[in-house]
C-alpha positions in Angstrom: -19.3 42.2 -7.0 -18.4 39.7 -9.5 -20.0 37.1 -7.5 -23.1 39.2 -7.4 -22.9 39.5 -11.5 -22.4 35.7 -11.9 -25.6 34.9 -9.7 -27.7 37.6 -12.0 -26.4 36.0 -14.9 -27.0 32.5 -14.0 -30.7 33.1 -12.9 -31.4 35.1 -16.3 -30.2 32.2 -18.1 -32.2 29.7 -16.4 -35.2 31.6 -16.7 -34.7 32.0 -20.3 -34.1 28.0 -20.5 -37.4 27.3 -18.5 -39.5 29.6 -20.9 -38.1 27.8 -24.0 -38.3 24.1 -22.7 -41.7 24.1 -21.3 -44.3 23.4 -23.9 -47.7 25.3 -24.4 -50.5 23.2 -22.5 -52.5 21.1 -25.4 -56.3 21.6 -24.1 -58.9 19.0 -25.3 -61.3 20.1 -27.6 -65.1 21.2 -26.3 -67.5 18.9 -26.0 -70.6 19.5 -28.4 -73.9 18.6 -26.9 -76.2 17.4 -29.6 -79.9 17.2 -28.9 -81.2 14.1 -31.0 -84.9 13.0 -31.5 -84.0 9.6 -31.4 -86.2 7.4 -28.5 -84.5 5.6 -25.8 -86.0 2.2 -24.0 -86.2 3.2 -20.2 -87.9 2.1 -17.0 -88.9 4.5 -14.0 -89.0 2.9 -10.7 -90.7 5.2 -7.8 -88.5 4.7 -4.7 -90.3 7.1 -2.5 -92.4 10.3 -2.5 -89.1 12.6 -3.4 -87.3 9.6 -5.5 -87.1 7.7 -8.4 -84.9 5.5 -10.3 -84.3 6.0 -13.9 -82.8 3.2 -15.8 -82.0 3.5 -19.3 -80.9 0.6 -22.1 -77.6 1.8 -23.7 -75.0 0.3 -25.5 -72.7 -1.3 -23.5 -69.9 0.0 -25.6 -70.4 3.7 -24.9 -72.3 4.5 -21.9 -74.4 7.5 -20.1 -73.0 10.6 -18.2 -75.9 12.8 -16.5 -79.6 12.7 -16.1 -81.0 16.2 -16.0 -84.4 16.8 -14.4 -86.6 19.6 -16.2 -89.4 21.5 -15.3 -91.3 24.1 -17.8 -88.2 24.1 -20.0 -85.6 24.8 -17.0 -83.2 22.3 -15.3 -83.9 22.1 -11.8 -81.5 19.2 -10.8 -78.5 17.0 -12.7 -77.6 13.6 -11.3 -74.9 11.1 -12.4 -75.3 7.5 -14.1 -73.8 4.2 -12.9 -73.9 1.1 -14.9 -76.1 -1.6 -13.8 -74.3 -4.9 -13.4 -74.6 -7.4 -15.7 -77.3 -5.8 -17.5 -76.7 -3.2 -20.4 -78.4 -0.5 -18.9 -77.7 3.0 -16.9 -79.2 3.9 -13.7 -79.4 7.3 -12.0 -81.7 7.9 -8.5 -83.3 11.1 -8.8 -84.0 13.2 -5.8 -86.7 16.0 -6.1 -90.0 17.3 -4.2 -91.8 16.3 -7.0 -95.6 17.9 -7.2 -98.1 15.1 -8.0 -99.8 18.0 -10.5 -96.9 18.7 -12.4 -95.2 17.0 -15.6 -91.4 16.5 -15.6 -88.9 16.0 -18.5 -85.6 13.9 -18.6 -82.8 14.8 -20.6 -80.5 12.1 -20.9 -76.9 12.9 -21.9 -74.7 10.1 -23.1 -70.8 10.0 -22.6 -69.0 11.8 -25.4 -67.9 9.9 -28.8 -65.0 12.1 -29.9 -66.0 15.4 -29.2 -70.1 14.9 -29.4 -72.3 14.2 -26.4 -75.7 13.1 -28.0 -78.5 14.5 -25.4 -82.1 12.8 -25.5 -85.3 13.7 -24.3 -87.8 11.7 -22.4 -90.8 14.1 -21.8 -94.0 13.9 -19.8 -93.1 12.0 -16.2 -95.6 12.8 -13.6 -94.5 11.3 -10.2 -96.8 9.0 -8.2 -95.6 6.8 -5.2 -97.8 4.8 -3.2 -96.7 2.0 -0.4 -99.6 1.3 2.3 -98.4 -2.3 2.4 -95.8 -3.5 4.8 -93.4 -6.5 4.6 -92.3 -8.7 7.2 -89.5 -10.7 5.8 -89.9 -14.4 7.5 -87.1 -16.3 5.9 -84.0 -15.4 3.9 -82.7 -17.6 1.4 -78.9 -18.5 1.2 -79.8 -19.8 -2.7 -83.3 -20.9 -3.6 -83.3 -24.0 -6.0 -86.6 -22.6 -7.3 -90.4 -23.0 -6.9 -89.9 -26.6 -7.6 -88.1 -26.7 -4.4 -90.8 -25.5 -2.0 -94.8 -26.0 -1.2 -97.3 -24.6 1.0 -99.6 -26.9 3.0 -103.3 -27.5 1.8 -104.2 -25.7 5.6 -101.8 -22.6 4.5 -100.1 -23.2 7.9 -96.8 -24.2 6.9 -94.5 -23.8 3.7 -91.6 -26.4 3.2 -88.6 -25.1 1.3 -85.1 -26.5 0.1 -81.9 -23.9 1.0 -79.1 -24.3 -0.6 -76.2 -23.2 2.0 -72.5 -23.8 0.4 -73.6 -26.4 -1.8 -75.4 -27.9 0.9 -79.2 -28.6 0.6 -81.3 -28.2 3.6 -85.0 -28.6 3.7 -86.9 -26.3 6.1 -90.4 -26.1 7.3 -91.6 -22.3 8.0 -94.8 -21.7 10.4 -96.6 -19.0 9.1 -98.6 -19.1 12.6 -95.8 -17.9 14.6 -92.6 -17.7 12.2 -90.6 -20.5 13.3 -88.4 -22.8 10.8 -87.9 -26.1 11.5 -85.0 -28.1 9.7 -86.4 -31.5 8.1 -84.1 -34.3 8.3 -84.8 -36.4 5.0 -83.3 -39.6 4.2 -80.7 -39.3 1.6 -82.5 -41.5 -0.9 -85.0 -38.8 -1.5 -84.4 -35.8 -3.5 -85.2 -32.2 -2.1 -85.2 -30.2 -5.3 -89.0 -31.5 -6.1 -91.6 -31.0 -3.0 -95.1 -31.6 -3.1 -97.1 -31.2 0.3 -99.6 -33.2 1.3 -100.4 -32.0 4.7 -98.6 -30.2 7.4 -96.6 -33.4 8.2 -96.4 -35.3 4.7 -94.4 -34.5 1.6 -94.7 -35.9 -2.1 -90.5 -36.5 -2.8 -88.7 -38.3 -5.8 -86.0 -40.7 -4.9 -85.1 -44.5 -4.6 -84.9 -47.2 -1.8 -81.4 -48.1 -1.1 -81.6 -51.3 -2.9 -82.3 -49.8 -6.1 -80.3 -47.0 -5.7 -77.9 -46.5 -9.1 -80.1 -49.0 -10.9 -82.3 -46.9 -12.9 -81.5 -45.4 -16.4 -83.2 -43.6 -18.9 -85.2 -41.2 -16.9 -86.9 -43.2 -14.3 -87.4 -42.1 -10.7 -89.6 -43.4 -8.0 -92.3 -41.3 -6.4 -92.8 -41.7 -2.4 -94.8 -39.9 0.2 -93.0 -39.4 3.3 -94.1 -38.4 7.0 -91.8 -35.9 8.5 -93.1 -36.8 11.9 -92.7 -40.5 11.9 -90.4 -41.3 9.1 -92.3 -43.7 7.6 -91.8 -43.6 3.4 -94.4 -45.1 1.2 -93.6 -46.1 -2.6 -96.5 -44.7 -5.0 -95.4 -45.1 -8.4 -92.6 -44.9 -11.1 -92.3 -41.3 -12.6 -90.2 -39.5 -15.2 -86.9 -38.4 -13.3 -86.1 -35.4 -16.0 -88.8 -34.8 -18.2 -91.9 -35.2 -16.6 -94.0 -32.8 -14.6 -95.8 -33.5 -11.1 -98.9 -31.2 -10.3 -99.5 -29.8 -6.6 -101.8 -31.8 -4.6 -105.4 -30.5 -5.0 -108.0 -32.2 -3.0 -105.7 -35.4 -1.9 -105.0 -36.0 -5.8 -101.8 -35.2 -8.0 -100.7 -35.7 -11.9 -97.5 -37.3 -12.2 -95.6 -38.4 -15.4 -94.2 -41.9 -15.8 -90.8 -42.6 -17.4 -90.3 -40.7 -20.8 -88.5 -44.0 -22.2 -91.4 -46.4 -21.1 -94.8 -45.8 -21.4 -94.7 -41.9 -21.0 -98.3 -42.1 -19.9 -99.6 -39.5 -17.2 -101.2 -41.2 -13.8 -103.8 -39.7 -11.4 -102.8 -40.7 -8.2 -105.4 -40.6 -5.2 -103.5 -40.1 -2.1 -106.6 -41.1 0.0 -105.6 -44.8 -0.7 -102.5 -44.5 -3.1 -104.3 -45.9 -6.0 -103.5 -44.7 -9.5 -105.6 -44.1 -12.8 -104.2 -44.1 -16.2 -104.5 -40.7 -17.9 -103.0 -42.1 -21.3 -100.3 -40.6 -23.3 -100.9 -36.9 -23.1 -98.3 -34.4 -23.6 -96.7 -34.1 -20.1 -95.7 -30.4 -20.6 -99.0 -29.1 -20.2 -99.8 -30.5 -16.8 -99.7 -27.6 -14.6 -97.2 -27.5 -11.6 -97.7 -24.1 -10.1 -101.8 -24.0 -9.6 -103.4 -24.8 -6.4 -106.8 -24.0 -7.0 -107.6 -27.1 -9.6 -105.7 -29.8 -11.5 -105.3 -28.5 -15.0 -103.9 -30.1 -18.3 -103.5 -27.0 -20.5 -106.7 -25.1 -20.4 -108.7 -28.0 -19.1 -109.7 -29.1 -15.8 -109.0 -32.5 -14.9 -111.7 -33.9 -12.5 -109.9 -35.6 -9.5 -112.5 -38.0 -9.2 -112.9 -39.6 -12.7 -109.8 -38.2 -14.7 -112.1 -36.5 -17.2 -111.2 -33.4 -19.0 -113.4 -30.7 -18.7 -112.9 -27.4 -21.3 -113.0 -24.0 -19.4 -112.9 -21.3 -22.2 -113.7 -21.9 -25.7 -111.1 -24.1 -27.7 -110.5 -21.4 -30.2 -109.5 -18.7 -27.3 -105.8 -18.5 -27.0 -106.0 -17.1 -23.1 -104.2 -19.3 -21.0 -106.2 -19.9 -17.7 -104.5 -18.7 -14.4 -107.0 -19.1 -11.6 -110.6 -20.1 -11.2 -112.0 -18.6 -8.1 -114.2 -21.2 -6.0 -116.3 -18.5 -4.5 -117.0 -16.4 -7.5 -116.4 -19.1 -10.2 -114.5 -16.2 -12.1 -112.1 -17.9 -14.5 -109.0 -15.6 -14.3 -106.8 -16.1 -17.9 -103.8 -14.2 -19.6 -103.4 -13.6 -23.0 -100.3 -12.9 -25.0 -99.2 -11.9 -28.4 -95.5 -12.6 -29.0 -93.8 -10.3 -31.4 -90.3 -11.1 -33.1 -88.1 -13.0 -30.7 -86.2 -10.2 -29.9 -89.1 -7.8 -30.1 -91.0 -8.5 -26.9 -94.6 -9.1 -26.4 -97.9 -7.7 -25.5 -100.2 -9.1 -22.6 -103.4 -8.4 -21.3 -106.1 -9.7 -18.6 -109.3 -11.4 -19.5 -112.0 -12.4 -16.8 -114.8 -15.0 -17.9 -117.9 -16.0 -15.8 -119.8 -18.8 -17.2 -117.3 -19.4 -20.1 -118.3 -15.6 -21.5 -115.5 -12.8 -20.9 -116.6 -10.3 -18.6 -113.9 -8.0 -18.7 -111.0 -7.8 -21.0 -108.2 -5.7 -20.2 -106.2 -3.3 -22.9 -102.7 -4.9 -24.4 -99.6 -3.7 -22.6 -96.4 -3.8 -24.1 -93.6 -6.1 -22.3 -96.1 -6.6 -19.3 -96.1 -10.0 -16.9 -98.9 -10.1 -15.1 -99.0 -12.6 -11.9 -102.5 -14.0 -10.5 -101.9 -14.7 -7.0 -101.5 -18.8 -6.4 -104.1 -18.3 -3.9 -106.2 -15.3 -4.7 -109.1 -13.5 -2.4 -111.5 -11.9 -4.2 -113.5 -9.5 -2.1 -116.3 -7.3 -3.3 -115.6 -8.3 -7.0 -112.1 -7.0 -6.7 -109.0 -8.7 -7.4 -105.6 -7.8 -6.3 -102.3 -9.0 -8.6 -98.9 -7.9 -9.2 -97.6 -6.6 -12.6 -94.2 -6.2 -13.5 -93.0 -4.2 -16.7 -90.1 -4.3 -19.2 -88.3 -1.3 -20.8 -90.6 0.6 -23.1 -90.6 4.0 -24.9 -93.4 5.2 -22.4 -94.0 5.3 -18.5 -95.3 2.4 -16.9 -95.0 1.5 -12.9 -94.7 -1.8 -11.4 -96.8 -2.7 -8.5 -99.8 -4.2 -6.8 -102.9 -3.5 -9.0 -106.3 -3.6 -8.2 -108.7 -4.8 -11.0 -112.4 -3.8 -9.9 -114.8 -5.8 -11.6 -117.6 -3.6 -10.9 -116.2 -0.7 -12.7 -113.8 -2.5 -15.1 -110.7 -0.2 -13.7 -107.5 -1.3 -12.4 -105.7 1.2 -10.0 -102.0 1.0 -9.0 -102.3 0.6 -5.1 -98.9 -0.4 -3.9 -95.6 0.3 -5.9 -93.0 -2.5 -5.9 -90.4 -3.3 -8.6 -89.5 -7.2 -8.1 -89.1 -9.3 -11.2 -89.2 -12.6 -8.9 -92.5 -11.5 -7.3 -94.2 -14.6 -9.0 -95.6 -16.5 -6.1 -98.1 -14.8 -3.8 -100.8 -16.7 -1.6 -103.6 -14.1 -0.3 -104.4 -16.1 2.8 -107.1 -13.5 3.3 -108.4 -9.7 2.8 -105.1 -8.2 4.5 -102.6 -10.7 4.3 -100.6 -12.7 1.9 -97.5 -14.4 1.6 -94.9 -13.7 -0.8 -92.0 -16.1 -1.9 -89.3 -14.2 -3.9 -85.9 -14.9 -4.9 -84.3 -13.5 -1.6 -86.8 -15.0 1.0 -90.4 -15.3 2.1 -92.3 -12.6 3.0 -95.8 -11.6 4.7 -97.3 -8.6 3.4 -99.7 -6.8 5.3 -102.2 -4.8 3.4 -104.8 -2.0 5.1 
């Protein structure tokens, strides 16, 4: 009896201590969601008929929490934001069976600051996705040295490119006929970082001879033509090693800048006999290194036979010539209006015929149009790529068709890649696209 009473008293005492020693839980204050009319800088990328990526610029010290999809004022989906690395933006992939005839709103909820979470509205989204093109990856880059380290041959049968594999440069030759890749063994006296193709088997390269290796200083190098089949190496001229420019080979001619600390003149080299013509002290910065249709010095054509300059657009016109089509004689140009260095730019396309504009597109904010390096204008229709930056309104990256008959442009294929800057349209249904991660063949119906 005493033992039972002892146990009962012990249990009562312990129960009393537990109640008195356990603190009451402190609940966090409730989060207050506050709507704001402030605008967000955003970008939408349609990924499929039922999927879109919403990317939003955000203060890196805060962050975004949830994206809500709304229709007619009702929430129909909630999606989690994740931070983009390394950019100061956050993205959410929104999956929904969109109707192309309906408009949707995005509600963007920020992460709470204290006990308040701001909620922004991005209204009026209409989902449109089209992707009739098919892509075949011909080559994957380990690490590309950039557009200087690659070139397409004048026949458009091959692409030479330099790949960086574990800090080892390897020059390769891609056949656009059968997709085969051949490793090109170059002498160690020749640089692989700047390639110009003369033909299917010959390249223009910079470098030195063994006897002169290390003797040059003050921005001096040697320019050679090198036969990849025979190994024959032919000296062409002394050129600028760092500051100068070297055009692509157009009609068996190219322009190169002589050493900056000597004459700094530029020369026109005739590859039919390796002769040179002095172009004088021109501003080497305006020698075009990425055009394949003509030799350009700023907005002027350089005559391969005489070295004379011909103005293409009026000198008072600020448009920059991008491409001259040899079949239609259209001159395609871009015009940019730069704002404050931190405020972006506006751009538009202008098409000239006979020196007069026949099409002037509307200005768009933070849009980068990329005209193919080799275009194929069919029935007065030009296909080109354009990429948009962040904006406060909806834009869509991709391939657009500009119809010069109706003066209308239409999105024909969704594709968001800021590095889709070098396309070669081989015909009306095929293009080769050189991008940061590889070379693609694009088939277009």
